[in-house]
Structures are given as structure tokens and as C-alpha cells.
C-alpha angles and dihedrals in degrees: 000000000000092000091049092053090046089053095044093049094044088222096174093063090081087077089073096049096107091049090049090051090049091051092048093047094048093046096047093039092052091047092052093048092047091047095058103028093096090054091052097049099035125058089195092057091047089051089052089054091049088053090049091053091047090051090054095050102255116161115232093010093177091059097037093049091056093043092051094047094048092043090054091046091049091048091048094052095043094046089049092052098034089235121144085349097164092054090046089051092055092047092047093049092048094047093051094042085060090048090051094047098045103033123359102049089063091059100055136254097298092054092043095049099089093050091043090052090051090051089052093046090049091051091048092051092046093051105037101023131217100308129234097306098069144094088246089063092050091051094048090052091055092059 
């Protein structure tokens, strides 16, 4: 009976949790960096984003566009490295809650799914951290 429960619950998979967190962090971090890189290197693309925010009724779209882009870039880099991961998780969740509220919720579940997943990922990173394979872990060991 014990072996059957062990098999059904896949208990040994917990041994790969840190590698799974690393894979998730690298994937999401890379995606966030890739997603905003054009806004960082191109004033025209940033202006398009400002126009998009204006179209959706954001106040101070020039400021908020830059804040959102740099927040996503920061989150991407820090998720990738596993550095200040809990802070990045909170920032990521907040940024994409705003995106859901102001833009994506109006377009239905399918359109809202990517932002909702980034809210969830941010909450996961804020609550459980980066795992053992991360700069955060190295810094906590030095204390």
C-alpha cells in the first residue's frame, strides 16, 4: 500500500523542485526581457506603447509606459538571475494586475491569460522565492 501511494503521489519529484524553479525563472525572465527590449532600444516603439496606454485611458501614459517597461525589464533580469526574486515577484504581480484591470479583462479570458499567468508567477516568486539555484541563495548563505 505504501509503495502504491508513493507511486500515485509521485513523491520523488520534489527532488527536482529547484531545477523546475530555475527553468521557470529563466523562461519567464527571458520572456519579460524580450518583450520590452524593443521599447528600451527604440524611442518609436516606446511612443507606440505610450499611445496604447493613452488609448486605454491610463493617466500619465508617458510616465507609466516607462515605469512598466523598466519594471518588466527589472523583473526579467532578476528572475533570470534569482536575485531579489521576492521583490521582483511583487512588482511583476502588481504590473500585470494593472494590465489585467485596465486592458486585458475587457478582451476575454483567452486574451487575459498571459497577464494572469504573469500575476500568478509573480505571486509564486514573491511567496516561495527563487529556490536553491539562485543568487538570492548565495547571498543568504554569506550572512
